[in-house]
LUMSEMAR-425816 format. One record per residue (C-alpha): residue in one letter; x, y, z; residue number from 1. Coordinates in pm, 1 decimal. Layout:
BEGIN
> a:X:Y:Z:NUM .
...
This chain:
BEGIN
> m:-1037.1:359.6:-874.7:1 .
> n:-737.2:351.0:-672.4:2 .
> v:-487.9:494.2:-970.2:3 .
> e:-777.9:596.3:-1247.4:4 .
> p:-998.2:827.5:-1044.5:5 .
> w:-1295.0:833.0:-1312.0:6 .
> s:-1606.6:1063.1:-1190.0:7 .
> t:-1964.6:997.5:-1297.1:8 .
> v:-2156.6:1239.6:-1469.4:9 .
> g:-2541.1:1249.3:-1580.5:10 .
> p:-2804.6:1382.7:-1728.7:11 .
> g:-2854.7:1772.7:-1549.6:12 .
> s:-2485.8:1844.0:-1516.6:13 .
> s:-2345.4:2145.5:-1662.7:14 .
> a:-1973.1:2073.0:-1544.7:15 .
> a:-1648.2:2158.0:-1713.1:16 .
> i:-1635.0:1777.9:-1800.2:17 .
> v:-1931.4:1740.7:-2030.4:18 .
> p:-1793.1:1943.5:-2349.9:19 .
> g:-1542.2:1693.0:-2372.8:20 .
> i:-1802.2:1431.3:-2328.7:21 .
> q:-1990.7:1548.1:-2619.5:22 .
> f:-1677.4:1593.5:-2821.7:23 .
> l:-1605.4:1248.0:-2743.3:24 .
> l:-1954.8:1136.2:-2852.4:25 .
> r:-1918.9:1300.6:-3196.1:26 .
> a:-1627.3:1090.8:-3218.1:27 .
> h:-1805.2:765.4:-3219.2:28 .
> g:-2057.9:930.2:-3475.9:29 .
> h:-2322.9:1069.5:-3279.6:30 .
> a:-2432.3:1469.0:-3354.8:31 .
> v:-2488.9:1619.1:-3046.0:32 .
> a:-2441.9:1991.7:-2965.4:33 .
> v:-2143.9:2070.0:-2763.4:34 .
> d:-2331.3:2309.6:-2546.9:35 .
> g:-2226.5:2207.3:-2217.8:36 .
> v:-2504.5:2058.5:-2109.0:37 .
> y:-2597.4:1741.6:-2015.0:38 .
> g:-2942.6:1713.0:-2173.2:39 .
> p:-3161.9:1448.6:-2331.6:40 .
> a:-2970.1:1414.1:-2646.0:41 .
> t:-2652.7:1358.3:-2468.4:42 .
> a:-2787.4:1075.8:-2265.8:43 .
> a:-2960.1:906.6:-2514.3:44 .
> a:-2589.1:923.7:-2757.5:45 .
> v:-2418.3:781.9:-2423.5:46 .
> t:-2679.9:562.3:-2387.8:47 .
> s:-2620.2:424.8:-2715.6:48 .
> v:-2255.3:397.4:-2689.9:49 .
> q:-2325.6:194.0:-2382.9:50 .
> t:-2532.2:-27.6:-2599.8:51 .
> a:-2286.9:-87.9:-2834.1:52 .
> e:-2038.5:-148.1:-2591.8:53 .
> g:-2234.3:-409.4:-2421.2:54 .
> v:-2234.1:-217.9:-2101.6:55 .
> p:-2534.4:-91.0:-1905.3:56 .
> a:-2744.3:105.9:-2069.9:57 .
> d:-2823.1:388.4:-1832.4:58 .
> g:-2730.4:732.0:-2006.2:59 .
> i:-2462.0:773.7:-1724.4:60 .
> v:-2122.5:831.0:-1760.0:61 .
> g:-1941.3:642.7:-1488.6:62 .
> p:-1609.3:431.9:-1441.4:63 .
> i:-1725.4:169.8:-1652.2:64 .
> t:-1849.5:382.5:-1977.9:65 .
> w:-1566.0:583.7:-1932.6:66 .
> p:-1273.4:333.1:-2118.8:67 .
> r:-1528.2:243.5:-2359.0:68 .
> l:-1619.7:630.5:-2451.9:69 .
> v:-1222.6:764.7:-2451.2:70 .
> i:-1082.2:739.6:-2801.2:71 .
> p:-687.8:798.9:-2740.8:72 .
> v:-516.4:1087.1:-2929.6:73 .
> q:-162.4:1211.2:-2967.5:74 .
> q:35.5:1420.7:-3166.4:75 .
> g:-82.0:1374.2:-3567.1:76 .
> s:-403.1:1263.0:-3472.6:77 .
> t:-681.7:1513.6:-3561.3:78 .
> g:-1089.7:1591.3:-3533.5:79 .
> d:-1355.4:1533.6:-3250.6:80 .
> a:-1140.1:1388.2:-3020.0:81 .
> v:-890.0:1590.5:-3017.0:82 .
> r:-1112.1:1883.3:-2934.2:83 .
> a:-1233.5:1680.2:-2638.6:84 .
> v:-857.6:1735.0:-2479.7:85 .
> q:-827.0:2115.1:-2608.1:86 .
> q:-1145.3:2191.6:-2476.4:87 .
> f:-996.8:2191.6:-2121.7:88 .
> g:-760.5:2427.1:-2216.8:89 .
> l:-482.0:2279.4:-1986.7:90 .
> a:-279.2:2610.7:-1954.8:91 .
> r:55.7:2584.8:-1757.3:92 .
> s:8.2:2891.1:-1624.9:93 .
> p:-300.3:3117.9:-1494.5:94 .
> g:-179.6:3407.5:-1764.8:95 .
> e:-126.3:3193.9:-2038.5:96 .
> d:-348.7:3130.7:-2325.4:97 .
> p:-624.1:2817.0:-2363.4:98 .
> l:-562.1:2550.4:-2626.5:99 .
> v:-736.1:2625.1:-2945.1:100 .
> v:-964.3:2389.5:-2975.5:101 .
> d:-926.2:2366.9:-3384.6:102 .
> g:-945.2:1963.4:-3388.2:103 .
> d:-540.4:1934.7:-3489.8:104 .
> f:-294.2:1726.5:-3223.5:105 .
> g:11.6:1946.4:-3276.8:106 .
> p:301.9:1998.0:-3081.0:107 .
> v:194.6:2273.1:-2833.4:108 .
> t:-135.2:2068.3:-2751.5:109 .
> r:121.9:1742.4:-2696.0:110 .
> e:303.8:1977.0:-2442.6:111 .
> r:9.9:2070.1:-2237.1:112 .
> v:-90.6:1718.0:-2229.9:113 .
> e:272.9:1622.8:-2122.6:114 .
> f:217.0:1898.3:-1837.6:115 .
> f:-68.6:1752.0:-1739.4:116 .
> q:89.1:1410.6:-1674.0:117 .
> e:386.4:1545.3:-1506.0:118 .
> s:129.2:1741.3:-1250.1:119 .
> w:-53.8:1430.6:-1155.8:120 .
> g:214.3:1185.5:-1173.9:121 .
> l:99.6:1038.5:-1469.7:122 .
> s:290.6:804.1:-1734.0:123 .
> l:475.4:1109.3:-1965.9:124 .
> d:390.5:1018.3:-2323.4:125 .
> g:215.3:1296.7:-2443.6:126 .
> i:-84.3:1045.6:-2515.8:127 .
> a:-430.0:1157.6:-2394.2:128 .
> g:-570.0:821.1:-2331.3:129 .
> r:-726.5:620.1:-2022.2:130 .
> e:-519.9:683.7:-1778.4:131 .
> t:-482.9:1094.1:-1843.8:132 .
> w:-892.8:1107.9:-1945.8:133 .
> s:-906.3:954.8:-1600.4:134 .
> f:-805.7:1268.9:-1442.7:135 .
> f:-941.7:1466.1:-1714.5:136 .
> s:-1238.3:1307.3:-1567.3:137 .
> t:-1273.3:1505.8:-1236.3:138 .
> f:-1288.9:1851.9:-1400.7:139 .
> m:-1615.5:1863.5:-1198.1:140 .
> p:-1697.3:2045.0:-878.5:141 .
> g:-1584.4:1880.1:-551.4:142 .
> p:-1238.6:1725.9:-424.2:143 .
> r:-963.3:1713.3:-638.7:144 .
> p:-780.9:1355.2:-675.6:145 .
> w:-491.6:1210.9:-512.8:146 .
> a:-172.6:1236.7:-751.3:147 .
> l:-5.5:928.7:-824.7:148 .
> v:372.3:818.5:-728.9:149 .
> k:444.9:510.5:-992.2:150 .
> q:722.4:265.8:-944.5:151 .
> g:988.5:361.6:-1175.5:152 .
> s:949.0:750.5:-1137.0:153 .
> s:1196.5:983.6:-968.2:154 .
> q:1204.3:1309.3:-794.4:155 .
> a:1328.2:1460.7:-1109.4:156 .
> t:1036.0:1371.2:-1307.1:157 .
> n:815.8:1342.2:-980.9:158 .
> w:858.8:1593.2:-724.1:159 .
> r:642.1:1373.0:-444.8:160 .
> v:881.6:1062.4:-426.0:161 .
> l:1067.4:1165.8:-124.5:162 .
> a:745.0:1265.1:20.2:163 .
> a:601.6:906.1:-34.8:164 .
> q:953.0:705.4:56.6:165 .
> h:927.7:902.0:407.4:166 .
> l:586.3:823.7:484.7:167 .
> l:608.2:472.9:392.4:168 .
> r:931.8:483.6:605.8:169 .
> a:672.8:617.1:868.4:170 .
> r:449.9:303.9:830.9:171 .
> g:708.4:101.6:884.3:172 .
> a:861.7:-2.6:502.0:173 .
> a:1230.1:-77.4:505.6:174 .
> i:1351.8:137.2:187.3:175 .
> v:1579.9:399.7:172.9:176 .
> a:1433.2:753.2:86.4:177 .
> d:1689.9:811.0:-209.8:178 .
> g:1430.9:1008.1:-474.5:179 .
> e:1429.0:651.9:-683.8:180 .
> f:1113.6:490.2:-667.6:181 .
> g:1253.4:156.8:-803.0:182 .
> p:1096.8:-215.5:-725.1:183 .
> l:1196.8:-185.7:-338.6:184 .
> s:957.0:124.8:-308.3:185 .
> g:707.8:-64.3:-484.8:186 .
> d:678.0:-321.7:-315.8:187 .
> a:684.6:-120.3:30.8:188 .
> v:348.7:7.6:-145.6:189 .
> r:199.7:-345.3:-207.7:190 .
> d:299.8:-412.9:183.6:191 .
> f:124.3:-108.6:286.2:192 .
> q:-155.3:-232.2:69.9:193 .
> q:-212.8:-527.8:193.0:194 .
> t:-221.8:-388.0:570.1:195 .
> l:-500.9:-193.6:442.5:196 .
> r:-724.0:-459.7:299.0:197 .
> a:-720.3:-340.7:-32.0:198 .
> v:-887.0:-455.8:-299.1:199 .
> e:-678.0:-297.6:-558.0:200 .
> i:-290.1:-400.5:-513.7:201 .
> s:-11.0:-258.1:-716.2:202 .
> t:290.8:-48.4:-671.0:203 .
> t:125.2:221.6:-730.7:204 .
> l:31.9:496.9:-448.3:205 .
> g:-328.7:625.5:-530.9:206 .
> q:-619.4:758.2:-417.2:207 .
> l:-704.9:492.4:-163.2:208 .
> d:-361.9:472.3:-19.8:209 .
> w:-256.0:820.0:35.1:210 .
> p:-551.0:938.8:335.1:211 .
> s:-399.2:601.1:512.1:212 .
> l:-34.4:711.3:444.4:213 .
> i:-26.9:1039.7:531.2:214 .
> m:-11.0:1135.6:897.3:215 .
> t:-65.5:1478.4:1056.7:216 .
> v:228.3:1676.7:1216.4:217 .
> k:290.4:1997.2:1356.7:218 .
> l:528.3:2206.3:1563.5:219 .
> g:775.6:1988.0:1766.0:220 .
> d:741.0:1670.7:1663.4:221 .
> g:1033.1:1429.7:1494.1:222 .
> p:1299.4:1414.5:1435.2:223 .
> a:1307.1:1087.6:1539.9:224 .
> g:1025.4:782.6:1520.5:225 .
> p:712.9:766.5:1251.7:226 .
> k:665.5:1122.3:1280.9:227 .
> g:1012.5:1232.8:1218.3:228 .
> e:1011.0:1013.3:887.5:229 .
> a:688.0:1200.5:832.6:230 .
> v:834.9:1548.2:897.3:231 .
> r:1091.4:1444.3:644.3:232 .
> a:817.7:1387.8:392.9:233 .
> l:672.5:1742.0:481.4:234 .
> q:977.3:1926.5:446.6:235 .
> s:1066.9:1791.9:84.6:236 .
> l:758.7:1922.9:-20.9:237 .
> l:806.3:2233.9:77.3:238 .
> a:1110.4:2476.4:-93.6:239 .
> g:1414.1:2588.4:125.8:240 .
> l:1365.8:2378.7:431.5:241 .
> a:1633.7:2090.2:561.5:242 .
> v:1507.3:1755.9:537.6:243 .
> d:1586.4:1692.3:884.3:244 .
> g:1285.3:1590.3:1077.1:245 .
> d:1250.7:1835.0:1265.7:246 .
> f:952.1:2048.1:1299.7:247 .
> g:1075.9:2337.8:1444.7:248 .
> p:1020.8:2767.6:1410.5:249 .
> l:1161.1:2784.5:1031.6:250 .
> t:922.2:2459.5:911.4:251 .
> d:636.3:2571.3:1086.9:252 .
> a:671.5:2952.0:928.3:253 .
> a:686.9:2816.4:600.9:254 .
> v:374.7:2571.0:661.0:255 .
> r:183.5:2854.2:772.7:256 .
> e:301.9:3054.3:463.3:257 .
> f:190.6:2790.9:248.8:258 .
> q:-159.9:2732.8:436.2:259 .
> q:-248.4:3100.2:390.3:260 .
> l:-223.7:3077.1:60.0:261 .
> f:-318.8:2717.8:-17.7:262 .
> a:-479.4:2598.1:252.7:263 .
> p:-658.8:2779.6:515.2:264 .
> p:-654.7:2818.2:780.4:265 .
> a:-286.0:2899.2:854.1:266 .
> d:-265.2:2717.2:1196.5:267 .
> g:47.3:2515.0:1119.6:268 .
> i:-103.3:2162.7:1182.5:269 .
> v:-30.2:1963.2:826.2:270 .
> g:-329.6:1720.8:834.6:271 .
> p:-520.4:1604.0:551.2:272 .
> q:-639.9:1921.7:375.3:273 .
> t:-249.4:2063.0:347.7:274 .
> w:-104.5:1705.1:272.7:275 .
> h:-351.2:1727.1:-30.3:276 .
> a:-283.4:2076.5:-135.2:277 .
> l:94.7:2002.5:-107.9:278 .
> m:78.7:1743.8:-353.0:279 .
> l:-83.0:1963.7:-631.5:280 .
> r:35.5:2162.8:-885.1:281 .
> l:-213.4:2297.2:-1109.6:282 .
> f:30.8:2516.0:-1281.5:283 .
> e:396.7:2616.5:-1318.7:284 .
């Protein structure tokens, strides 16, 4: 669950993810209607897939069932597994037309998948496979997942890298915040996860790491010590600010402006809600 935030969806749901499940079931050979309602026919088809895959047959699509249901698709693929991806729309801006659900994975579908992957810090390969579907699966009411920061990523491809490095430094990591998330940064992630007694140890910052990694900061914090590093992390996520670790009036104003738009109340205190919003980018 740390790097793949699979949702759990069952009978009675009409969440945005349900048509995707139904298209995937059709791709597995089950003649279910794509009506967006998780009814008895959908549950029966899910149970059939579960039985064929040798997993608990409860008719609910959760972390065990999702990987068995997903069919990876890429440019050149056709059919209902492609429609499962296209039906999300995957617009890059509020005014952009959604994808045409035609079952043909062409260049436009690939471009939209790559933008989705970039937005969440996923492997940028244009393939809608297991990792990408784990984030598709969260198209449901409720909290959005945290994005990933992986070893091998850079600030140029994942704008959260500097923030991650500064936050790791705030937690005691002896790494350089250089915008390149290399092996030393990956080792720092593993060391941090071990302090959490995590059962999923890797070089990727994910769902279980961010809530403990972030640090609440406000006007007057920094620039020295752990709070200074946390302020630098914040400043790296807000355009136009000097990354100096000093939470002064300019940083306070930028935070309040961001909160007014994306994470009210605009109180200038950067806590979990504001950190989470800063890590998201749903549109260009």
